[in-house]
C-alpha positions as CSV (number, residue, x, y, z in Angstrom):
1,Q,113.9,47.4,162.7
2,T,113.0,44.6,165.0
3,T,112.1,40.9,164.5
4,P,111.1,38.2,166.8
5,D,114.7,37.0,166.7
6,Q,116.1,40.4,167.4
7,P,113.6,42.2,169.6
8,L,114.0,45.4,171.6
9,D,114.9,45.1,175.2
10,I,112.7,48.2,176.0
11,A,110.0,49.9,174.0
12,G,108.9,53.2,175.4
13,I,105.4,54.4,174.5
14,G,105.2,58.2,174.6
15,I,108.1,60.7,174.5
16,G,107.6,63.2,177.2
17,P,110.2,64.2,179.8
18,F,109.9,61.0,181.7
19,N,110.5,58.5,178.8
20,L,113.0,61.0,177.4
21,S,114.9,60.6,180.7
22,L,114.6,56.8,180.4
23,A,116.0,56.9,176.8
24,A,118.8,59.2,177.8
25,L,119.9,56.9,180.7
26,A,119.4,53.7,178.7
27,H,121.7,55.2,176.1
28,G,124.5,54.9,178.7
29,I,124.0,51.1,179.1
30,P,126.1,49.2,176.5
31,G,124.1,46.6,174.5
32,L,120.7,47.6,175.6
33,R,118.3,47.9,172.7
34,T,115.8,50.7,173.3
35,A,113.3,52.6,171.2
36,C,110.6,55.1,172.1
37,Y,107.5,56.0,170.0
38,D,105.2,59.1,170.0
39,Q,102.5,60.1,167.6
40,N,103.5,63.8,167.7
41,H,106.1,64.9,165.1
42,T,108.3,66.8,167.6
43,F,108.8,67.1,171.3
44,R,106.4,69.4,173.0
45,W,106.2,70.2,176.7
46,H,103.3,72.4,177.8
47,A,103.7,74.7,174.9
48,G,100.6,76.7,175.8
49,L,102.1,77.6,179.2
50,L,105.5,78.8,178.2
51,I,104.7,82.3,179.3
52,D,107.6,84.8,179.2
53,G,109.4,84.8,182.5
54,T,107.7,81.7,184.1
55,T,110.1,79.3,185.7
56,L,110.2,75.7,186.7
57,Q,109.3,74.9,190.3
58,V,112.2,72.6,190.6
59,P,116.0,73.4,190.4
60,F,117.9,72.8,187.1
61,L,119.5,69.8,188.7
62,A,116.1,68.1,188.1
63,D,116.9,67.6,184.5
64,L,116.6,64.3,182.6
65,V,119.6,62.5,184.0
66,T,121.7,64.4,186.6
67,L,120.2,63.1,189.8
68,A,121.0,59.5,188.6
69,D,124.1,60.2,186.5
70,P,125.8,63.6,186.8
71,T,128.3,62.5,184.2
72,S,125.8,61.9,181.5
73,P,126.2,63.7,178.1
74,W,122.5,64.5,178.2
75,S,122.6,66.8,181.3
76,F,121.3,70.4,181.2
77,L,124.8,71.7,181.9
78,N,126.1,69.8,178.9
79,Y,123.3,71.3,176.8
80,L,124.4,74.8,177.9
81,K,128.0,73.9,177.0
82,S,127.0,72.7,173.6
83,R,125.3,76.1,173.0
84,E,128.2,78.1,174.4
85,R,126.0,79.4,177.2
86,L,127.7,78.0,180.2
87,Y,129.4,81.2,181.3
88,P,126.2,83.4,180.9
89,F,124.3,80.8,183.0
90,Y,127.1,80.8,185.6
91,F,126.9,84.6,186.0
92,A,123.1,84.6,185.9
93,E,123.2,82.5,189.1
94,R,119.9,80.9,188.3
95,F,118.8,77.8,190.3
96,H,115.3,77.8,188.8
97,I,115.4,78.1,185.0
98,Q,112.7,79.4,182.7
99,R,110.2,76.9,181.4
100,A,111.0,77.9,177.8
101,E,114.7,77.0,178.5
102,Y,113.7,73.6,179.9
103,D,111.6,72.9,176.8
104,A,114.5,73.9,174.6
105,Y,116.8,71.6,176.5
106,C,114.4,68.6,176.2
107,R,114.1,69.3,172.4
108,W,117.9,69.3,172.1
109,V,118.0,65.9,173.7
110,S,115.0,64.6,171.6
111,Q,116.7,65.8,168.4
112,S,120.1,64.3,169.2
113,L,119.3,61.0,171.0
114,P,119.1,58.0,168.8
115,G,116.1,55.5,169.0
116,L,113.3,58.1,169.2
117,H,110.5,57.6,166.7
118,F,108.1,60.6,166.4
119,G,105.1,60.4,164.1
120,H,104.3,56.8,165.2
121,Q,100.8,56.1,166.6
122,I,100.5,53.0,168.7
123,D,97.5,51.0,167.7
124,A,97.7,47.8,169.8
125,I,99.9,45.9,172.2
126,R,99.7,42.2,172.7
127,W,101.6,39.5,174.6
128,N,102.8,36.6,172.4
129,P,103.3,33.6,174.8
130,E,105.0,31.5,172.2
131,R,107.8,34.0,171.7
132,N,107.7,35.5,175.2
133,L,107.5,39.0,173.6
134,F,105.2,42.0,173.4
135,E,104.0,42.8,169.9
136,I,103.3,46.5,169.1
137,D,101.4,47.5,166.1
138,F,101.8,51.1,165.0
139,T,100.9,53.5,162.2
140,Q,103.5,55.8,160.9
141,L,102.0,59.3,160.2
142,D,103.0,61.9,157.7
143,T,103.3,65.6,158.7
144,D,99.6,66.1,158.2
145,G,98.8,63.3,160.6
146,E,97.6,60.9,157.9
147,A,98.5,57.2,157.8
148,E,101.7,56.7,155.8
149,A,102.7,53.1,156.7
150,L,101.8,50.3,159.1
151,G,104.4,48.5,161.1
152,R,105.1,46.1,164.0
153,T,107.9,45.9,166.5
154,Y,108.8,43.3,169.2
155,T,110.1,43.9,172.7
156,R,110.8,42.1,175.9
157,N,109.7,45.0,178.1
158,L,107.4,48.1,177.9
159,V,107.6,51.4,179.6
160,L,104.4,53.5,179.3
161,G,104.9,57.3,179.5
162,V,101.8,58.6,177.8
163,G,101.5,61.5,180.1
164,T,98.5,63.4,181.3
165,A,95.6,65.1,179.6
166,P,94.0,68.5,180.4
167,Y,91.0,68.1,182.7
168,V,87.7,70.0,182.0
169,P,85.1,69.9,184.8
170,D,81.7,68.5,183.7
171,P,79.7,71.8,184.0
172,L,82.0,73.5,181.5
173,R,82.6,70.7,179.1
174,P,79.8,71.6,176.7
175,L,81.1,75.1,176.4
176,V,84.7,74.3,175.4
177,D,84.0,73.8,171.8
178,A,81.6,76.8,171.5
179,P,83.2,78.9,168.7
180,A,81.8,82.3,169.7
181,V,83.0,82.3,173.3
182,P,86.6,81.3,174.2
183,V,86.4,78.7,177.0
184,I,89.8,77.1,176.9
185,H,92.1,75.0,179.1
186,S,95.2,76.8,180.3
187,A,97.2,74.2,178.4
188,D,96.2,76.1,175.2
189,Y,96.5,79.6,176.7
190,L,99.2,81.0,174.5
191,D,97.5,79.8,171.3
192,H,94.4,81.9,172.3
193,R,96.1,84.7,174.3
194,E,95.4,87.6,171.9
195,R,91.8,86.7,171.5
196,I,91.3,86.4,175.2
197,L,93.0,89.7,175.9
198,A,90.6,91.3,173.5
199,A,87.6,90.2,175.5
200,E,85.9,92.7,177.7
201,H,85.7,90.5,180.8
202,I,87.9,87.5,181.6
203,T,87.5,84.7,184.2
204,V,90.3,82.4,185.3
205,I,89.2,79.2,187.2
206,G,91.8,77.3,189.2
207,S,94.1,78.0,192.1
208,G,97.2,76.2,191.1
209,Q,100.4,77.6,189.6
210,S,99.0,77.6,186.1
211,G,96.0,79.7,187.2
212,A,98.2,82.1,189.0
213,E,100.6,82.6,186.1
214,V,97.7,83.1,183.6
215,F,96.0,85.6,185.9
216,L,99.3,87.5,186.4
217,D,100.0,87.6,182.6
218,L,96.5,88.9,182.0
219,L,96.7,91.5,184.8
220,R,100.0,92.9,183.5
221,N,98.4,93.3,180.0
222,R,95.1,94.9,180.9
223,P,94.6,98.7,181.3
224,A,94.8,100.1,184.8
225,G,91.3,100.6,186.2
226,R,89.7,98.5,183.5
227,E,91.2,95.1,184.2
228,K,87.8,93.3,184.4
229,L,89.3,90.1,185.7
230,H,87.8,87.4,187.9
231,W,89.9,84.7,189.5
232,L,87.9,81.8,191.1
233,A,89.2,78.8,193.0
234,R,87.8,75.8,194.8
235,T,90.6,75.8,197.4
236,P,89.8,77.7,200.7
237,A,92.6,80.2,199.9
238,F,95.1,81.2,197.2
239,A,97.6,79.2,199.2
240,P,101.4,79.0,198.8
241,M,103.0,75.7,197.8
242,E,104.7,73.8,200.5
243,Y,108.4,74.7,199.8
244,S,110.1,74.3,203.2
245,K,113.3,72.2,203.1
246,L,111.9,69.4,205.2
247,G,108.5,69.6,203.5
248,L,110.2,69.0,200.1
249,E,111.5,65.7,201.4
250,Q,108.1,64.3,200.5
251,F,109.5,64.4,197.0
252,T,112.3,62.0,197.7
253,P,112.7,58.3,197.0
254,D,112.6,57.7,200.7
255,Y,109.1,59.1,201.0
256,T,108.0,57.3,197.7
257,R,109.0,54.0,199.2
258,Y,107.3,54.8,202.5
259,F,104.1,55.8,200.7
260,H,104.1,52.6,198.5
261,A,104.3,50.4,201.6
262,L,101.2,52.0,203.2
263,P,97.9,50.1,203.0
264,E,95.8,51.0,200.0
265,A,93.0,52.6,202.1
266,V,95.6,54.8,203.9
267,R,97.1,55.9,200.6
268,N,93.6,56.8,199.2
269,Q,92.9,58.9,202.3
270,L,96.3,60.6,202.4
271,L,96.5,61.9,198.8
272,P,93.7,64.5,198.9
273,Q,95.3,65.9,202.1
274,Q,98.5,66.7,200.3
275,W,97.1,69.1,197.8
276,Q,99.3,72.0,199.0
277,L,102.4,70.0,198.0
278,H,101.5,70.1,194.3
279,K,98.5,72.4,193.8
280,G,99.7,75.4,195.7
281,I,101.3,78.5,194.2
282,A,104.9,79.6,194.3
283,A,105.4,82.3,196.9
284,E,107.2,84.4,194.3
285,T,104.2,84.3,192.0
286,L,101.8,85.3,194.8
287,A,104.1,88.2,195.7
288,D,104.2,89.3,192.0
289,I,100.4,89.3,191.8
290,H,100.1,91.3,195.0
291,E,102.8,93.8,193.9
292,E,101.0,94.3,190.6
293,L,97.6,94.8,192.3
294,Y,99.2,97.2,194.8
295,R,100.9,99.2,192.1
296,R,97.6,99.8,190.5
297,S,96.1,101.2,193.7
298,L,98.9,103.8,194.3
299,H,96.8,106.7,193.0
300,G,93.6,105.8,194.8
301,G,90.9,103.3,194.0
302,W,91.1,99.5,193.6
303,P,91.9,97.6,190.4
304,D,88.8,96.1,188.7
305,T,89.6,92.6,189.8
306,V,87.8,90.0,191.9
307,L,89.8,87.2,193.5
308,T,87.5,84.7,195.3
309,P,88.7,81.3,196.7
310,G,86.4,78.7,198.2
311,V,83.9,78.6,195.3
312,F,83.0,76.1,192.6
313,V,81.0,76.2,189.4
314,R,77.7,74.4,189.8
315,T,76.5,74.9,186.2
316,A,77.3,77.1,183.3
317,G,75.4,78.3,180.2
318,R,75.5,80.7,177.3
319,V,74.0,84.2,177.4
320,G,73.2,85.1,173.8
321,T,76.0,84.1,171.5
322,T,79.0,85.9,172.9
323,R,78.9,85.5,176.7
324,V,79.0,82.8,179.3
325,E,77.2,82.7,182.7
326,L,78.8,80.8,185.5
327,H,76.6,79.7,188.4
328,L,78.8,79.7,191.6
329,E,78.4,78.3,195.1
330,H,80.6,79.2,198.1
331,A,81.5,76.1,200.0
332,Q,81.7,77.7,203.5
333,Q,78.9,80.2,203.2
334,G,76.5,78.0,201.3
335,T,75.7,81.1,199.2
336,R,75.2,81.2,195.5
337,S,75.9,83.8,192.8
338,R,76.4,84.3,189.1
339,V,79.2,85.8,186.9
340,T,78.7,86.8,183.3
341,T,82.0,86.8,181.4
342,D,83.3,87.0,177.8
343,A,86.2,84.5,178.1
344,V,87.1,81.6,180.5
345,I,90.5,80.0,181.1
346,L,90.3,76.7,182.9
347,A,93.4,76.2,185.0
348,T,91.8,73.0,186.3
349,G,94.8,70.7,186.1
350,Y,95.5,67.4,184.4
351,R,94.4,63.8,184.8
352,E,96.4,60.6,184.0
353,R,95.6,59.4,180.5
354,P,93.9,56.1,180.7
355,V,95.8,53.2,179.3
356,D,93.0,50.7,179.3
357,T,92.3,51.1,175.5
358,L,96.0,50.8,174.7
359,L,96.4,47.7,176.9
360,A,92.9,46.2,176.1
361,A,94.5,43.0,174.8
362,L,96.5,42.7,178.0
363,D,93.6,43.4,180.4
364,P,93.1,39.7,181.5
365,Y,96.8,39.7,182.6
366,I,96.7,42.9,184.7
367,R,96.1,42.6,188.5
368,R,94.0,45.3,190.0
369,D,93.3,46.8,193.5
370,H,90.0,47.3,195.3
371,S,89.2,50.4,193.2
372,E,90.0,48.5,189.9
373,R,93.2,50.5,189.4
374,P,96.3,48.6,188.2
375,R,98.5,47.3,191.0
376,I,102.0,48.6,190.7
377,D,105.0,47.3,192.5
378,E,107.9,49.2,194.1
379,N,109.8,49.3,190.8
380,H,106.9,51.0,189.0
381,R,106.0,47.8,187.3
382,L,102.4,46.6,186.7
383,V,101.6,43.4,188.6
384,L,100.8,40.9,185.9
385,D,99.8,37.3,185.6
386,P,103.0,35.1,186.0
387,L,102.3,33.8,182.5
388,V,103.6,37.1,181.1
389,R,107.3,36.9,181.3
390,G,107.9,40.5,180.2
391,A,107.5,43.6,182.3
392,I,105.3,46.7,181.8
393,H,106.6,49.7,183.7
394,V,104.7,53.0,184.0
395,Q,105.9,56.6,184.3
396,N,103.5,59.2,185.8
397,A,100.6,56.8,186.0
398,E,101.2,55.5,189.6
399,R,100.1,58.3,191.8
400,H,97.7,56.0,193.7
401,T,100.6,53.7,194.6
402,H,103.7,56.0,194.7
403,G,102.2,59.3,195.9
404,V,102.5,63.0,195.1
405,G,106.0,62.8,193.7
406,T,104.8,60.8,190.7
407,P,104.5,63.8,188.3
408,D,107.5,65.7,189.8
409,L,110.4,66.3,187.5
410,G,112.8,65.9,190.5
411,L,112.1,62.2,190.6
412,A,112.4,61.6,186.9
413,A,116.0,60.4,186.7
414,W,115.7,58.3,189.9
415,R,112.6,56.5,188.6
416,S,114.1,55.9,185.2
417,A,117.2,54.5,186.8
418,T,115.0,52.3,189.1
419,I,113.2,50.9,186.0
420,L,116.5,50.3,184.1
421,N,118.0,48.5,187.1
422,A,114.9,46.3,187.4
423,I,114.9,45.4,183.7
424,T,118.7,44.8,183.5
425,E,118.6,43.0,186.8
426,K,121.8,44.8,187.9
427,A,122.8,48.2,189.4
428,A,123.3,49.8,186.0
429,Y,122.8,53.1,188.0
430,P,123.7,52.8,191.7
431,L,121.1,54.6,193.7
432,P,121.5,56.1,197.2
433,E,120.0,54.1,200.1
434,R,119.0,57.2,201.9
435,T,117.8,60.6,200.4
436,A,116.1,62.4,203.3
437,F,116.8,63.6,206.8
438,T,113.2,62.8,207.7
439,T,112.5,59.2,208.8
440,F,109.0,58.4,207.5
441,G,107.2,56.0,209.8
442,L,108.4,53.8,212.5
443,E,110.6,50.8,211.7
444,P,108.6,47.7,212.7
445,R,110.1,45.6,215.5
446,P,109.1,42.1,216.6
447,Q,107.1,42.2,219.8
448,S,108.0,39.6,222.4
449,R,105.1,37.8,224.2
450,P,104.4,39.3,227.6
451,R,105.3,37.0,230.5
452,A,103.5,36.7,233.8
453,T,104.6,39.1,236.5
454,T,106.2,37.4,239.5
455,S,106.5,38.6,243.1
456,E,110.2,39.4,242.4
457,D,109.2,41.7,239.5
458,R,106.7,43.5,241.7
459,R,109.4,44.3,244.3
460,T,111.6,45.9,241.6
461,I,108.9,48.2,240.1
462,P,109.6,51.7,241.4
463,R,106.9,53.6,243.3
464,Q,105.0,56.0,241.0
465,L,105.9,59.6,241.8
466,P,103.1,62.0,242.7
467,V,101.7,64.3,240.0
468,H,101.6,68.0,240.9
């Protein structure tokens, strides 16, 4: 319980991996009053994509705390120890753990860490200038999602970690809710998997890791010679994710600071060019797909699959009551075609959840850039009117200011520590000054004013050598 006289120091809105990281690290700071709220009744992390055998694309060290505090009791290794699985993990020699194991680890933290309030829907957030506090109105929900009680809490600072939402392209949006034809986002894949596998023809749209994993799972579970699978993508190729050692340094705090210091127009231009850093496919997954296709061709013939990059869906419509027709266009050829299918999985990614509704009462205080996006400082803090004495930090809502590493799990602990250091105004978690071998950009140096050339200067200038 909080009162205006005893407010929270930090209120986290949303309990995904990023605010769970913040809460775990905040738990290690004596005297810091922290609480997090989420309308879900339990922790869920991409439950529809926990396909058997799929792994994280970051090492296990990218847990909630280790890269900021390896001694934290909320580390992945301590989770294994608490489950008496440390020796099996040691002998397994796994650097990249399965997604299901990461989900189980986060649920262990969420069930053990104090100050987490599930089943709480945030209704409004206001700034009270008389008390210099944020007021948060919430509705406590029962297990059926019905309102059970109303409440209010007070806090000096906010951290928004409301996550992202599945993105459905406009041409396919009217079809998603059609009951007769399964057109679903990959985020809900496992919930509909049996129904999709029963369809005669299946189309997967999207060239990222999710699309590749869904296609591979479908391929492995379709009869040889009767796969009837289409895989379509806008990208010019089913391209591997950038995973070279120096390439990965673009997911370091060093690069994040460099990106944040760039002019807004340069950042806007740079982001689309970096798609292969986060929208590519793991080389191992591409190899597994090729191996499965190759295995099905050993006795002659080709598997009944079509893999076509470089195309986008112009429009889509129903054919009868049980089929969908996709109207395609090839970006390079300029040609058009149609595909009729019985099920569609949209591996079309995610978009940041807008916080404008949640922060409607605070809108007059929020400073925005030329594209009307919130301005966010180096410490992941919204730039507000000076009249607001409290701070609002964001997690995974600052890609336009902090770059492609924003949604990356490997930067979770560092960002949480950065936010906590800013709020406490001390180095609660000392962070490294340098994290990459790469030097991003040139260090600006003051330029001296050119002076006039004298006859003495001209005598000392060496004669230019001839060019051969």
